[in-house]
C-alpha positions as CSV (number, residue, x, y, z in Angstrom):
1,M,73.3,117.3,61.9
2,H,70.6,117.2,60.1
3,G,69.4,120.8,58.1
4,R,66.3,120.8,56.3
5,D,64.5,123.4,54.7
6,R,61.1,123.5,55.3
7,G,61.0,127.7,56.8
8,C,60.7,128.0,60.2
9,P,58.0,126.8,62.3
10,T,56.6,129.1,65.6
11,Y,55.7,127.2,68.6
12,S,52.9,128.3,71.1
13,K,54.7,129.2,75.2
14,D,54.1,125.6,76.3
15,R,56.8,123.9,74.0
16,I,59.6,122.2,75.2
17,P,63.1,123.6,74.1
18,E,64.3,120.2,72.5
19,T,62.3,120.9,70.0
20,C,62.7,124.8,69.0
21,A,64.6,126.6,66.4
22,T,65.3,130.3,67.9
23,G,68.2,129.0,70.1
24,L,66.6,127.3,73.3
25,I,67.8,123.7,71.4
26,Q,70.5,121.9,73.5
27,E,73.6,121.3,71.4
28,R,74.4,117.8,72.0
29,S,77.4,117.4,69.2
30,K,79.3,114.3,71.0
31,V,75.9,112.5,72.1
32,I,74.3,112.3,69.1
33,V,77.3,111.5,67.1
34,D,77.8,108.7,69.9
35,V,74.2,107.6,69.6
36,L,74.4,107.7,65.3
37,F,77.3,105.0,66.2
38,R,75.5,102.9,68.5
39,I,73.1,103.1,65.5
40,H,75.2,101.8,63.3
41,A,76.7,99.0,65.3
42,D,73.0,97.1,65.3
43,P,71.0,98.7,63.1
44,L,68.1,96.0,62.7
45,E,68.1,96.8,66.6
46,Y,67.0,100.6,66.3
47,L,66.2,100.5,62.7
48,G,64.6,97.6,61.4
49,C,67.0,97.7,59.1
50,R,70.1,99.6,57.1
51,S,68.4,102.8,55.9
52,L,69.1,106.4,55.7
53,D,65.6,107.6,55.6
54,R,65.0,105.8,59.4
55,L,68.3,107.2,60.7
56,I,67.0,110.6,60.1
57,A,64.2,110.6,61.2
58,Y,65.5,108.6,64.8
59,E,68.2,111.6,64.8
60,L,65.3,114.1,64.3
61,G,63.4,112.7,67.1
62,Y,66.2,111.9,69.5
63,G,67.7,115.5,69.4
64,R,67.2,117.7,66.2
65,P,63.5,118.2,65.2
66,S,63.5,121.3,63.8
67,G,65.5,123.3,60.7
68,S,68.5,124.7,63.2
69,L,72.2,123.4,61.9
70,D,74.2,123.7,64.3
71,C,76.8,120.5,64.7
72,P,80.0,121.8,64.3
73,I,80.9,118.6,62.0
74,E,78.5,119.2,59.8
75,A,80.3,122.0,57.4
76,A,83.1,119.7,57.3
77,F,81.0,116.7,56.7
78,R,79.1,118.6,53.9
79,E,82.5,120.0,52.4
80,W,83.6,116.8,52.2
81,I,81.1,115.0,50.2
82,I,80.8,118.3,47.7
83,K,84.7,117.7,47.0
84,L,84.4,113.7,47.1
85,Y,81.4,113.5,44.5
86,R,81.1,116.7,42.9
87,P,77.4,116.6,42.5
88,S,76.1,117.2,39.2
89,F,73.0,118.7,40.6
90,D,72.4,122.0,42.4
91,S,73.4,121.1,46.1
92,A,73.5,124.7,47.6
93,A,70.9,123.9,49.7
94,M,71.3,120.6,50.5
95,D,72.6,118.7,53.8
96,V,74.5,115.6,54.0
97,F,72.1,113.3,54.5
98,W,70.1,114.8,50.6
99,I,72.9,115.0,48.7
100,L,74.1,111.0,49.6
101,Q,70.2,110.4,49.1
102,R,71.4,111.6,45.8
103,V,74.0,110.4,44.6
104,A,74.1,106.6,46.1
105,P,71.6,103.7,44.1
106,S,69.2,102.9,47.1
107,D,68.4,104.0,50.3
108,E,70.6,101.3,52.0
109,A,73.4,101.6,49.6
110,A,72.6,105.9,51.1
111,Y,73.3,104.4,55.0
112,E,76.2,103.2,53.9
113,L,78.2,105.8,52.6
114,F,77.2,107.8,55.4
115,F,79.0,106.0,58.0
116,R,81.9,105.4,55.7
117,H,82.1,108.9,55.1
118,L,81.2,110.2,58.9
119,E,84.1,107.8,60.0
120,T,86.5,109.5,57.4
121,V,85.6,113.2,58.6
122,L,85.9,112.1,62.0
123,S,89.4,111.0,61.9
124,M,90.4,114.4,60.0
125,N,88.3,117.2,62.1
126,T,89.0,115.0,65.7
127,E,89.8,118.9,67.0
128,I,86.1,120.2,65.9
129,M,84.1,117.4,68.1
130,H,86.7,118.3,71.3
131,A,86.0,122.1,70.9
132,S,82.4,121.8,70.8
133,K,81.1,122.5,74.1
134,P,77.2,122.0,74.6
135,T,75.2,125.1,75.9
136,E,71.9,124.3,78.6
137,A,68.5,123.9,77.7
138,A,65.9,126.1,79.4
139,S,64.4,123.5,82.4
140,Q,60.5,122.7,81.1
141,E,58.6,120.0,81.5
142,P,58.9,117.5,78.3
143,L,55.4,116.3,76.4
144,D,54.6,112.9,76.5
145,L,55.3,111.3,73.1
146,S,51.9,110.6,72.1
147,C,51.7,114.7,71.7
148,F,53.6,114.2,68.6
149,L,50.9,111.9,66.9
150,D,48.8,115.2,65.5
151,V,51.6,116.8,63.8
152,L,53.4,113.2,62.6
153,G,49.4,112.3,60.9
154,E,48.5,116.2,60.2
155,R,51.9,117.8,58.5
156,P,54.4,114.5,58.6
157,G,57.0,116.2,56.3
158,F,58.1,118.4,59.5
159,Y,59.6,115.5,61.4
160,L,60.0,113.0,59.0
161,P,62.3,112.6,55.6
162,R,59.9,110.5,53.9
163,V,56.2,109.3,55.0
164,S,56.7,105.6,56.2
165,V,55.7,103.8,58.9
166,G,59.7,102.8,59.2
167,C,60.4,106.2,59.6
168,L,57.4,107.4,62.0
169,R,58.8,104.4,64.1
170,A,62.2,105.4,64.0
171,F,60.9,109.2,65.1
172,L,59.4,108.4,68.1
173,D,61.9,105.7,69.3
174,G,64.6,108.7,68.8
175,K,62.7,110.7,70.6
176,R,61.9,108.1,73.2
177,L,65.5,107.1,73.5
178,A,65.8,110.6,74.5
179,L,63.3,111.1,77.2
180,I,64.8,108.1,79.0
181,E,68.4,109.8,79.0
182,S,66.9,113.1,79.8
183,N,65.2,110.9,83.0
184,N,62.0,111.4,81.4
185,A,61.1,107.8,81.2
186,E,57.5,108.5,82.6
187,C,56.3,110.7,79.3
188,N,56.9,107.5,77.1
189,D,52.8,106.8,77.1
190,L,53.1,105.1,73.6
191,D,55.3,102.3,75.5
192,G,52.9,98.6,74.6
193,F,52.1,99.9,71.4
194,D,53.7,96.3,70.5
195,S,51.0,94.2,72.2
196,W,48.6,96.4,70.3
197,I,49.5,95.8,67.2
198,R,49.8,92.1,68.1
199,N,46.2,91.7,69.2
200,R,45.1,93.7,66.5
201,L,46.5,91.5,63.5
202,S,46.5,88.3,65.4
203,L,50.3,88.3,65.4
204,K,52.2,85.4,66.9
205,G,55.9,85.1,67.5
206,L,58.8,88.1,67.1
207,F,58.1,91.2,65.0
208,R,58.6,94.8,64.5
209,W,55.1,96.3,64.6
210,E,56.1,99.3,61.4
211,N,56.9,95.9,59.5
212,A,53.7,93.8,60.6
213,V,51.5,96.8,59.8
214,L,53.3,97.7,56.5
215,Q,53.1,93.9,55.3
216,H,49.3,93.5,56.3
217,F,48.6,96.4,53.9
218,G,50.6,95.0,51.0
219,G,53.5,97.3,51.4
220,N,50.9,100.0,50.7
221,E,52.5,103.1,52.9
222,S,49.4,105.7,52.1
223,D,47.7,103.3,53.8
224,A,49.7,101.8,56.7
225,Y,50.7,105.5,57.8
226,P,47.3,106.7,58.4
227,W,46.2,103.4,60.3
228,C,49.0,103.2,62.6
229,I,48.6,107.1,63.4
230,Q,44.9,106.5,64.1
231,E,46.1,103.0,66.5
232,L,48.3,104.9,68.2
233,K,45.6,107.2,69.3
234,A,43.2,104.7,70.0
235,F,45.9,103.0,71.9
236,R,46.7,105.9,74.0
237,K,43.4,106.5,74.5
238,S,42.9,103.1,76.1
239,I,45.4,103.9,78.5
240,G,44.1,106.7,80.2
241,P,43.4,110.6,79.9
242,P,46.4,111.9,78.2
243,S,48.2,114.9,80.1
244,G,46.1,117.4,78.4
245,R,49.5,119.4,77.0
246,N,49.6,119.3,73.2
247,L,51.8,120.4,70.6
248,E,50.8,123.4,68.9
249,V,53.1,124.0,65.3
250,H,52.5,127.4,63.4
251,F,54.2,127.2,59.8
252,H,55.7,130.2,58.1
253,Q,56.0,128.4,55.0
254,E,54.2,125.6,52.9
255,K,57.7,124.1,51.9
256,E,58.8,121.0,53.5
257,R,61.6,118.7,53.0
258,S,61.4,115.1,51.5
259,R,63.0,112.7,49.4
260,P,64.0,114.3,45.7
261,E,61.4,112.7,43.0
262,G,62.5,110.0,41.2
263,D,65.4,108.6,43.7
């Protein structure tokens, strides 16, 4: 359900189909909507807080990490949002997420508006979801979760709506759930990172690693984010050799989606 204005990436021949924007993506509209409402039922468990930025990152990790927009409810959702808010800014190239980020006073408020309006649009357009027919993607061996770390470190804007440790955690958790539900749990090679952070930061009790890291850096995302990438790679190296398969992304354009300035 998330479209981004960042150009069309191309992938190496070893790329898995779920992240390819050229027709190999498995269309899972109903499943994605189901996951969104699972998150809404317990946002603290899935996201750590009510955050539209983190919700976007989680959804991108779960099922739509590149810019193709095929979910049939999206057009009706976007039409409803534009009709309701009549944005004074140019919204022609904006998706629902971006528009709500602009009209809402905060990230949390945008999150609440998203689900309020999604429920309304779904209730008015039940036939759209019933008509949705997922298509099967070609069977290929999926990449390990750690294979995304280089791109997340070097070009985070390709996968994340905001470069933050919260969005990083949400993306990885979304990808992790997708691997579990596709019976590829063995590819979750970053499981155990919580314990790594506990030892690195001498933490006790319950914590979420993204919040602990951000607190350690005094709320400075510019320092916390690259440190997380570094530690994730160090953790992966500590548990044995990687699969040897790499994620290669080649960009046709430099333009990447990011939260609008001043919001």
